[in-house]
C-alpha positions as CSV (number, residue, x, y, z in Angstrom):
1,X,0.0,0.0,0.0
2,X,1.6,3.3,-1.1
3,X,0.9,6.2,1.2
4,X,0.3,9.4,-0.6
5,X,-0.5,12.9,0.8
6,X,-4.1,13.9,0.6
7,X,-4.8,16.1,-2.5
8,X,-5.5,19.8,-1.9
9,X,-9.0,19.3,-3.4
10,X,-9.8,16.6,-0.7
11,X,-8.6,18.7,2.2
12,X,-10.0,17.3,5.5
13,X,-12.1,19.0,8.1
14,X,-9.3,19.3,10.8
15,X,-6.8,20.8,8.4
16,X,-9.5,23.3,7.3
17,X,-10.4,24.2,10.9
18,X,-6.7,24.8,11.6
19,X,-6.3,27.0,8.6
20,X,-9.4,29.0,9.7
21,X,-7.8,29.6,13.0
22,X,-4.6,30.9,11.4
23,X,-2.4,28.0,12.6
24,X,0.8,27.9,10.7
25,X,0.6,24.6,8.7
26,X,4.1,23.4,8.2
27,X,4.5,20.2,6.3
28,X,5.0,18.3,9.5
29,X,1.9,19.8,11.2
30,X,-0.2,19.2,8.2
31,X,0.8,15.5,8.0
32,X,0.0,15.0,11.7
33,X,-3.4,16.7,11.1
34,X,-4.0,14.5,8.0
35,X,-3.2,11.3,9.9
36,X,-5.7,12.3,12.6
37,X,-8.4,13.2,10.1
38,X,-8.4,9.8,8.4
39,X,-10.9,7.1,9.3
40,X,-12.1,7.7,12.8
41,X,-9.7,5.8,15.1
42,X,-8.1,6.7,18.5
43,X,-4.4,6.7,17.8
44,X,-1.5,6.7,20.2
45,X,1.4,9.2,19.5
46,X,3.4,6.2,18.2
47,X,0.6,5.3,15.8
48,X,0.4,8.9,14.6
49,X,4.2,8.9,14.2
50,X,4.3,5.7,12.2
51,X,1.5,6.8,9.8
52,X,3.1,10.3,9.5
53,X,6.5,8.8,8.7
54,X,4.9,7.0,5.7
55,X,3.8,10.4,4.4
56,X,6.8,12.4,5.4
57,X,9.8,10.2,6.3
58,X,11.8,13.0,7.8
59,X,9.2,13.8,10.5
60,X,10.5,13.3,14.1
61,X,8.7,11.7,17.1
62,X,9.3,15.0,19.0
63,X,7.5,16.9,16.3
64,X,4.6,14.6,16.5
65,X,4.4,14.9,20.3
66,X,4.7,18.7,20.1
67,X,2.0,18.9,17.4
68,X,-0.4,16.7,19.4
69,X,0.2,18.8,22.5
70,X,-0.6,21.9,20.5
71,X,-3.8,20.4,19.0
72,X,-4.9,19.3,22.4
73,X,-4.3,22.8,23.9
74,X,-6.3,24.3,21.0
75,X,-9.2,22.0,21.7
76,X,-8.9,20.5,18.2
77,X,-8.0,17.0,19.5
78,X,-9.0,15.2,22.7
79,X,-6.4,13.4,24.7
80,X,-7.8,10.2,26.2
81,X,-6.3,8.2,29.1
82,X,-8.4,5.0,28.8
83,X,-6.3,2.4,30.6
84,X,-2.8,1.7,31.7
85,X,-1.4,2.1,28.2
86,X,-0.4,5.2,26.3
87,X,-2.7,8.1,25.8
88,X,-4.9,8.1,22.7
89,X,-5.8,11.1,20.5
90,X,-9.3,11.7,19.3
91,X,-10.1,14.3,16.5
92,X,-13.8,13.9,17.1
93,X,-14.4,17.2,19.0
94,X,-17.6,18.2,17.2
95,X,-20.0,16.6,19.6
96,X,-19.6,15.7,23.3
97,X,-19.2,12.0,23.7
98,X,-18.0,9.2,26.0
99,X,-15.6,6.3,25.3
100,X,-15.9,2.6,25.7
101,X,-12.5,0.8,26.4
102,X,-11.7,-2.9,26.2
103,X,-9.4,-3.7,29.1
104,X,-8.1,-6.8,27.2
105,X,-7.3,-5.7,23.7
106,X,-7.3,-1.9,24.1
107,X,-10.1,-1.2,21.6
108,X,-11.5,2.3,22.1
109,X,-14.9,3.4,20.7
110,X,-17.0,6.5,20.9
111,X,-20.3,6.4,22.7
112,X,-22.7,9.2,21.9
113,X,-24.9,9.9,24.9
114,X,-28.7,10.1,24.3
115,X,-29.9,13.6,24.9
116,X,-28.2,16.2,27.2
117,X,-28.7,14.1,30.4
118,X,-25.8,11.9,29.3
119,X,-23.3,14.6,30.2
120,X,-25.2,16.3,33.0
121,X,-23.9,16.5,36.6
122,X,-26.6,17.6,39.1
123,X,-26.0,21.0,40.6
124,X,-26.0,19.4,44.1
125,X,-22.9,17.4,43.0
126,X,-20.9,20.2,41.5
127,X,-19.6,21.6,44.8
128,X,-19.5,25.1,43.4
129,X,-17.3,24.1,40.5
130,X,-17.7,25.7,37.1
131,X,-17.8,22.7,34.8
132,X,-15.6,23.0,31.8
133,X,-15.3,19.5,30.4
134,X,-16.5,15.9,30.9
135,X,-14.3,12.8,30.3
136,X,-16.1,9.5,30.9
137,X,-14.5,6.2,29.9
138,X,-16.5,3.0,30.4
139,X,-14.2,0.0,30.8
140,X,-15.1,-3.6,30.0
141,X,-14.4,-6.5,27.6
142,X,-15.3,-6.3,23.9
143,X,-17.3,-9.2,22.3
144,X,-14.1,-10.7,20.8
145,X,-12.3,-10.7,24.1
146,X,-15.3,-12.1,25.9
147,X,-15.5,-14.9,23.4
148,X,-11.8,-15.7,23.8
149,X,-12.1,-15.8,27.6
150,X,-15.2,-18.1,27.4
151,X,-13.4,-20.5,25.0
152,X,-10.3,-20.5,27.2
153,X,-12.3,-21.6,30.3
154,X,-14.4,-24.2,28.4
C-alpha cells in the first residue's frame, strides 16, 4: 500500500479548521493533522508517528508529540487516558461523547450519549465548580475478548 499525501481538493475538516484559526501549517503539522483526520480511530502518539512517517519520512517523534500537544491545547483533538497504556488522541471534538474501552485488547470506541442528560452533573454534586469538560471512559471487555475468555475456560 503506497501512502500518498491527501490532495488539496480533498482537504480534510481538521486541516481546514486549523487554517481557519490561522495556525501555521508546516509540512510536519499538516501531515499529523491529515493522519488524525483519516478514518475515525483513536491513535497513540506512536501510531500517529508511524503513519506520519509514511507520508513524510523526515518527521520526528518529538515533532509529532509537540504537534499533538498543541492540538490538544487548542481543543482540536481530545487526549484520552483510557487504561494503563499510552494516551490516545481523538479528533472527534464536534459533539460531546464518552468512550468505551476494552481492558483486554485496548479497543476504544466513541459512545454518543442520548440527549443532554448523558453529560449532566446535578448542581447538588458540583460543589461550586464551574464545569468546563467531561471525560467519561467505560471499561469492560469487547465481544471478541469475551468470546476468547469463554473459550479458554471451556
